[in-house]
N, C-alpha and C positions, 0 to 999 in steps of 0.2 A: 478334726474329726476323723480327718483322709490317712494320718495320722497311725492312729484310731486300728481302722484300721488293717495300714500295712503289718500292723503289728501282731494283728491276729490272725494275719494268714501262714507272719513265720516263723508265729508260736507254733499251728496247725501239720508247717511244711516240717519243721523240728519235731514234731514227736512223729508223726507218721511214715520221715527216712528213720529215726528211736527203730518202731514199731514193725517196718522194711528189715534193716538190721538182724532184728533181734526173733526172725522168721528161722531165720537160715540156725540157729542155736537154739528150740528150745529146749523144754529139758527135759530128761527121761521122765513118762508115763507116771511111778511112781513116785518122785514128788513130789508130782504138783496130788495123787494125791491125798497128802501126807496135810493138804490144805482141805479138804474135802472135812463135813467132820459134821455130824449127826442136826438133821431141823433142818440143812442150809436145802433153799430152795432146788424144780431143777431148770428154770436158769440160773441160777448160780455157777451150779457144775458145767451146764452149755458152757458156760461162758469162759470158763475157768479150763475147758474140755473143748474148744472150740479151733484151737491148730493138731490135732488133734486124727484119726480115723475113725470116729466112730460109727457104731450097732444099736441100735439099742429093739428091745422085744416089751412084748408087752402081756402079762395075762393078767382077768381078770381088774384089780384096783392096782396091780405095781408093776413096776418096772424096770429091766435090770439097761444099764449104758452102761458099752464096753467100750473103750479108749486103748488105743497104740500107739507103743513112738518101740523102733529100734533097733537094736545097738550089734552093728554085722550082719552074724547070722542069730543073733539071737534076741524077744520080744520078748517085751512088756505088757501085757494088756492089767487091764482096771477093770473092775464091775462096781458098776455106783447104781446100790437096789435103795429105790424107793415107794412110797408109800402114798398112796395119794399126793405125785408129783411130791416132796419132803425125803430124802434121804434118811434110810433104817440104818447104812455100816459101805461095808464094801468087800471087796477078796482081790483077790490078788494075783496071778499067775503067769509064768513066762515060757514060752518053746523056744522053738527054732523056728527057722521061716528061711524055707525051703527056696536054695535055687537063687535066692536075691527076692522072691516075690513082697510086693508090700505089706506092711502086719497089715494090713484090714481085708486083705485076702484072706488070712487062714484066720478068724475069731476064730474058737468055739463052741457048739449051741451053748446052751443059755443051761442048763441044769435049778432049775429050782428048788428041789429037794437043797443044795448049798450054803441057796441063798440066808442071810441069817434072820433067827425067829422070829422078832417082829415081822419082816414080810414072806415068812411061810405061816405063820397064824394066821395074816390075812387070808392066805389060801387055803385050807385046810388045808397043807401039808404036814402030816407027821415028820 
């Protein structure tokens, strides 16, 4: 039994080491967005985007979760749109990050009129 505990610790240490090593080279936000699909839960998306700077805004039963990644002076932003904690769609935009600021400092305010049709219908936006 003691050998099983030692082996379990070895596996945990190996997984933790791989996770730490992977943090230095996380994929671009747009690469992660390719794995986000309509109907996914908020929790599933939050786990996928957990390594990125995030911001969320709420309006009625809708949520807009933004996350970002920088590339030199350019930054990729992804907005995942939820209704009742289920993905309805996503949008992406890019902008320059001035003066070496972290991308989370320059999130644009969410424009709910640009949300997918299902989100706008939930909020009664034309």
